[in-house]
N, C-alpha and C positions, 0 to 999 in steps of 0.2 A: 415347278419340280414337286416329285411326290415322294412322300415317304409312308412305310408300313408303321401303322400305328398299335394299339394296344385292341385285345377281343373284347368291345364293349358295345352295347346299342347304341344308335345314332341320338345324338342330341342336338338341341337347337343352335342355328349358326350364332357364331360369337368372336365378334372381334377384337383381335388385339394389338397394341401399339410397342414390341418388346424388343425390336431390333435397336441397335447402337451403332448402326453405319447411318449412311446418308440416303437410306431407303425407307420405307414404311411398309410393315411387316403386317399382313392380315391371313386368320388362320381361322380355319372353320373347318369342322367334323363332321364329315360324309362316311355314315357307318364305321366299318371299319379303315379307312383312310382317313389321315392328315394332308391336306393341300395347303400348299403354304404359297400365296399370290404376292410378286414383289413389284410395290408399285415406284416409279422412277420419281425423283424431284419434282420434275416436271409438272405430274401431274397431282402432287401436293401442294406446289404453288399455285396451281390455277383454285384448287379448292379452296386455299386461302384468301382469293380475291383479285390474285394478277391476271386479269381478264382481257389486257391489252400487249399489243404484239411487241410494244414499247417498254415495258414492265411496269406501265401506270398502276400503281396500286389502287385497289378497290375499297378497302376497310380499316378500321384500325384493329389492334389483335392485343389483346391482356395476358402477359407472360408470368406464367406462376408456379413458385417455388415453393412445395410442400415444406412448412416446419423452415422457411428459409430465415427467420427471426433470429434463429438459436445460431447462425452461424455469422462472422464478423463481414459487414457490407461490402468492406474495401477489397477484403479476400474472394469472395464470393465472386464479384461484377469483374476482379480479373482473373479467375479463374474459368469462367465462362468466356469471357472474352480471348482467353489464349485457346479456346478449343472450338468456338464459332470461326466458321472458316469468311467471314465479312464482319468487317468492323459496324458496331450499332450504337443507337442513341436512341430514346426515345421518339421516334418518327413514325410515321404511317407507312409501313413499307413489308409488303407481303414477301420478299424474299428474304427478310431480315429474321422477318419470324418464322420463317420456312428455315433459316440456318441456325435459329435458337435452338426451335426443337431437335434439331439433331444432335445438339449437345447433351439432351438429357442421358443420363446413364453415365457420361463420361468421366465425372468429376466425383473422386471420393472424398470424403471428410476425414478427420484425424482417426475415428472410430471404425475407418475402413467400409464405409459405408455407402452405397451409389446416392447421387442426389439426382433428385428427377426433375423436369421442368414440363409443365404443361402451357400448351398455347392454344387460345381459344379467341375466337372474334369477339371486339368488344367496342361500345361504344366510343366516340371521341370523346378523351379524357377532359374532366371539367376545366384543368387550365389549360388548354386548347380551346376546348369550345366558349371560354369566358377571357379569354386572352386580352389584357389591357390594351387600349388603343395608342398610337405612335405618342400622342397627344399626351396621355395621361403618364405613359412612363416618361414623356420629357420634364413632366411637373413633379413625379415622385422621385426621380434622378434629382431636380435642383432641391427636395425636402429633405433627401437623404445627404445632398452636400452639405446643406445647412445645417446640419445634425451632427456633421463629422468634426471630431477635433485628431487634428494634424500631429498637432504636437505629442498627445495620447494614444495615436491610432486608435480612437476609440469612436463608436459609433451611440450615438443615445436613442433609440427607438422606443421609449418607454410611451404607451399611450399614442400609438401612433395615429390610429383611427381618428383622434381626433385632434389632429395639425391642424392649426387656419389656415393654411397655405392649401393642403388636400381639401379639408372641408369648404373652403370657399371653391375649389373647383368641380365642386360636386364628387368627391372621389372618394368611395367609403372603401378604405383599406382595412380589411377583416384579415388579419395576418391565420389566423383559422382555417381560411380559404386557399386553397392549394394554387390557385391562380394569383393569389395578391403575395402570398410568400414566397412563390416561384419568380415573381416579378421582381422581388426586392432583393433577393440572393443573386438575381442574375445583375443588378445595376451594382451592387456590392464588388460581387466578383468582375466586373469589367473597372471600377473606378477606384476602389479600396481591397486590391488584393493582397495589401500587405496590414490587414485590419488584426487587431490584438483582440479589443475590450468589446463585445457586444451586447447592451443592454435592450433587452424586450420586456421590461416589466409591465405590468398593467395594461397587458394586450389581450387577456381574456383564453390564455393559450389553453385547452383541455388535451394536444394531441399533438407531438413533435414527429410527424411523419413529412410533412413540408418543409420542416426544418433541418432533418438530418441530411438532404442534398447538401448542406454545408460543409460536410464533412470531404467532398471532394471541390468542392466550389471555393470554400475560403479556409483551409487546412489550418492556416495559421495564427485563427482565434485561441486566444488561453484562457481569457475572462469570459465568464457567461453569465449575466444576470436573467434570471427568469423568475425573480420575486414577484407576489401579487397576481398568478396567474390560477389557473383551475387544474392544475396537474395532479390527476388522482390518484395515479400508482407510479410505482418505481420502475415500471414497465417501459412507459414511455421515455426515460432516461436512457434503457436500455439501446435505444434508436441512436442516441448520440453517441454509444459507445467508440467509435474510430476516431473522436476528437481529443486531442490530448489537454485536458484542461486543467489548470492550475489553481484557477477560484471559481468556484461555484456561488448564485444566492437562488436559495429555495424559500426562503422566507414567505409567509401568506400563501403558498400551496397546500391544498388537503391531504397530499402523500405525508409531509411531515407529521401528521397525526397518527399514521396508519402502522410504524413500529412499536413492538410491546418494551424497549427500553435503549439505549444511547448505545451500545457495542453495535447492535443490530443495525440501527439505525446510518450510523458512521459504516459498517463493513458494506452495508447496499449500497452506498454512494460511492465508497470507493472499488466495488466490482466496478462499476461503470466507468471510472475514471481512475484508475491504475495513480496516477502521475499527480492526482489532487492533492493542493499544500493548505487551501483555504475553503471553509466551507461556512457558510450561513444560511440557516441560524445555525450556532452552538446545538448545546445539547436540548432536547424538547424538556418541558416543565416537570415530565413523568421520570425521569434519567434519576437511578438512585444511585448512581457513583458519585462523589465529587469530581468539580473537573481543577480543582486550582493547578494540580500539577501531573495530573493523571492520563489525561486524553484529548480534551478538546474543550475549548472557549471559544465563543464566537467570536468570529473575524479572528480568531489565534491559526497559527498553522499546526494541519494537522500532522503527528508525528507519522513516519514510516511505519510499516508494520512491522512487528520483531521477526514473524514467518510469510513467507511471500509463496513458498512454496503449495500449501495447502491450508487451509479451514480445519481441518480435522486433527483433534487431538491426538498428539501420537506417544507413545512413551518408548523411550531410547535405555538400549540394553547399557547398564554401568560397564564403566570400563578403566582401568587403573591408567592408562597412559594418559592422557585428557581428552578432552571434547574433540572430533573430527568432524564437525559440521560443515557450514558453509562459511566462506571464509567472510560474508560480512555480519554474519551470526556473530562469529569468535570476535571480530574484531570490537562489533557491538560490547559484547562480553566483557572484554578484556580491559577494554580502555574505562567503562564503568570501575570495575574491581580496582584499577590503577589510581582513579581517582577516588574512588571509596576511600583508600587505604593511606595515600596520600594526606588527606583531610585529618585521618582517624591516628594515625601517627605523629602530627603537627603538633598535638599539647594540648589543640583547641576542639574538640569535638563537634561545638556547637555548629560548625558549618555541615555538618552532616542533617540538617533540618530538612535540606531540600530535595537529600536522597528519599527522603522516608513519605508514604502516603498517610494523610490527613489522622487518617484511622487504623494504621498498619499497629501489628502487632510485633510483640519481640521476648524472649525467653533465654535464657542462660542456664546450661547444666554443666557437671562437673560428675567425674567418677563419683561413685558412693565409695566411702570408708569408715571402717571401726573405729578409726581412731578420730582424737578429741580435733573437731575442725580446727580449732586455736593454735595445733600443732601442726597443721597441714599446710604445704608449701602452696597450698591453694585457697588459703584462708582469706583472701582479699577477695575470690569470685565465691565465696561460700552464700555470703549473706543475699546474693542477689541470684543466687543458684534457684532453679526450679525441678529438683530432681526429684520424680512423685514415686522414687523406689522408699522414700524414709517417708513414716508415716506421719502427716501432718493434718491438722486442723483444717476441714471447708475452708474456712477463711484466708489462712495460710498458704493453702495451694493455690490460690486467683491470684494472690496478692504481687508473688514475685514476676508472675505475666503483666509484662509492660505493654502498655494501650493508649492511642496517639503518640504521634511523632515528638511532641514535648517530654514526654515523660518516655520515650525509649531515649532521646539524646541523652537528657537530665540521668538516666542508670548508665549509659557508655561512657558519660564522662567521669564518673566516681570508680571507674575501673582503673586499675593498674596501665600506667603511660608504657606505649609498646615503640618494637621497630619491626615490623613485618621483613618477612622473606620472600619477596615476590618471585623469586628464581624456583622456591621450591612447592609454588601452588599449583595443585594438580585440580581442575574445573571438570565437574560430571554434570553434564544437560540432560536431566533423566524427565522433560515433560517439557511441553511447546504445543501453545497455539498461536493465532495470531494476536490475542488478546494477552495472554498469561504465559510467562516462561518460570520453567523452575529449574535452579542449577545448584550444585554444592561444590565448595572450595576447601579441600585440605592442604594445610599447611604449617608452616612453624613462626614463632616471633620471641621476640627476647623480651624482657620487662628493662625498660630503662631507667627507672627510679623507683623506690621505695625498699624494702625490706629484702624481696627478691631480686634485686637489681643485678641483671646479667643473665637470670636462669631465661632458659629456654622452654617454649612450652609447644605443644601441637595442638592443632585445633580443626575443626571440621565444622563449616558454618553452612548455613542453607536458605536460599533467599528464594521466595517467590515474588516476581516481579510484574509491572504491567507496563507498555511504552509508556515516556515522557513525553514533555510537549517541546523539550531541549534535545530531541533526538538520541536519547540516553534512557534509562530504567527508572521506574518509581517502584521502590519496596513496598509492598504490603505486609510480607510476613517475614520474620529475621529470626533465626533459630542458630544460637551457639553452643558448641560443646569444647569446654577446654580441659587438656588433660596435661600431665607432665610430659616432657618429651622422652624418647628413649636415648641411650646411649649413642645409638649410630645418628638420629635422627639430629642430637645434639652436636655431633662430631661434624655434621654433614652440614649442618645451618651457615648461611651467609658464606661459604666456600667461595662464590661466584663472584663475590664484592670485592672492588677496588682496592688497593693496599694503602693503608692509613698514612692520613696527611702528616708531614712533618714538618716541624716549624721552621728547616732550610728550605722547602719548599713551596710552603706560603706560610711566612713569618708575619704575616699580618692578621692573621686568622687567631680568635681567643678559642679555647678549648669548646667552648658553649657552640660556637660556628661552625666550629670541623665537626661537628656531631652533628649540627643541622645540615652541613655539605652531605653529611654519609647517608644523612635519613632520606634527603632528597635525592641523592643520585639512586638509592636502594630504590624508590616508590617511584621515581618517572623512569627509570631506565636509562637516564643520561650518564654520559662519563663526568668524573669528579668535578674539572674544570667548566665543564657545560654548566653543571648543577651551581655551583659556584657565581658565576657569571650571574645565572639566573634570581639567585639568593640576593645579589649584592646591586642589580638594577630594581630589585624591590625592598631594597632600604631592611634585607634581614627578615620582612616578614613574611615567614613561612606560607600562610595560608593564601595571602596573595597573590605570592611567587605558583603555587599550586593551580590558582585559578588561571593565572596569566599562560602558563605552562600548557594547560589544556586547551585554551585556545587556540594559542599559536599552534600545537600538536592537531588540532580538528581541521584551522585552515592549510595545514601542509605547508606552513613556515620556518619550521625547526629541520635542519639539513641532515641526512643520515650519519654524516659521521660525527653528530653528536651524541649519538647512541650508542652501549655496550654491544659489543657482539654478542651474541647469545649461541651459546653450541647445543 
């Protein structure tokens, strides 16, 4: 086929392979004419080594996918197979090589870019050239079976090279060698396809190319021990991305010392294994953050990230209605607030210690008033207030800022006892990353004791929190602003609450117990009868009842009919 080209001088012959169908294309420029020569597949297959009439292959071929590491291996292999005209496995077959070459530029990635595939003659692969002999495979099988724990579905292959049975038969099992790893995985696939836990510690592994085949061969593995090996880069772990690991051991590998801080360390590992629940070791010694409740301890559970959509910090436009983000995040925050104020209103706020980071900060502010603080209805809050509009000595400006969780909770304990109206809460999520969540809460509460008993207050509270080990949040900064409620706020406060219990309906409850039932119903969202039952079952211990309620709710053991309908 001949096409008219542009009017340019002749250039040297240049072949290309750009066509995406089943024929090879060669283009050459001769003067002003472009000549395209179509060569059929049979010719290509002859070039690739299929010299005999019966299709006997003549050589091995290496299939290269540029930048292939950045794609999920399973997705890439399945995509290639769906476009390839013949099934393929790593075998010496010129026909398969030809078919794979035809797949080039037929696959598109998520960014709408074509994926190229290069096919070149290759030497015989190492794993084939040095394949274990049948008697060696049999001995390796016996050794692996001996190390397999049926009850735990666990295989212990630590220090495999020095296994006495293998050494006695002069079998040198170096798992860094592809032939050794391939043989090991083949035996596991054939004899223990249900494997859950694999221990490969102390095998001097510096690369995981061979082990990555386990993703297709034994995808059931959930626990992987790679401790005391020689892995230098987290890049090696990327090769194992398709494995749904829940527990990973990395202790003793150089890569553990390559991270600048703890959050980076955890984030890098969870990028490879999003479902990971446990990580060994825990925070490296350089970690600047305490680990008592915020992120991770060695062998403890990894908390799920607060945000899973993106690692990039993002500001969210404030809204009056409420937060309208993902249901998972909304549920996390609402559950946290419900649990927090359940304890806050219980009368004993010491239970809030676990909600705060060891080095957290807290400040309280009230509106500035020219009146005498002693005459103000907010006088109980004035001594804890850190209102910077009123000039104070520098030392007095710092003093109201509470630092450390024990000082914070001590300060909260001296504030008036309250009952918050959860139905009045408006939550504004205004900053979020995978490691930090910032949100504000607006609502009303009333004081239940003291000189201002029955007074309704409005408040705004801003929390800065990090993920906690118990799948909740850990407060690192807390700012509380309290003011008198407006007449409208006072009138609408607690309007959605159930009617007051009467002696005829619950004749056995004292006035104090009725107050507890109302408070528990407000904080838990449960109906009065269910709130009463929860308190009775816990011998009217408000704090313990709240803890039991939270536990049962998290486990999904409280029926829907126990809760009030929210309109």
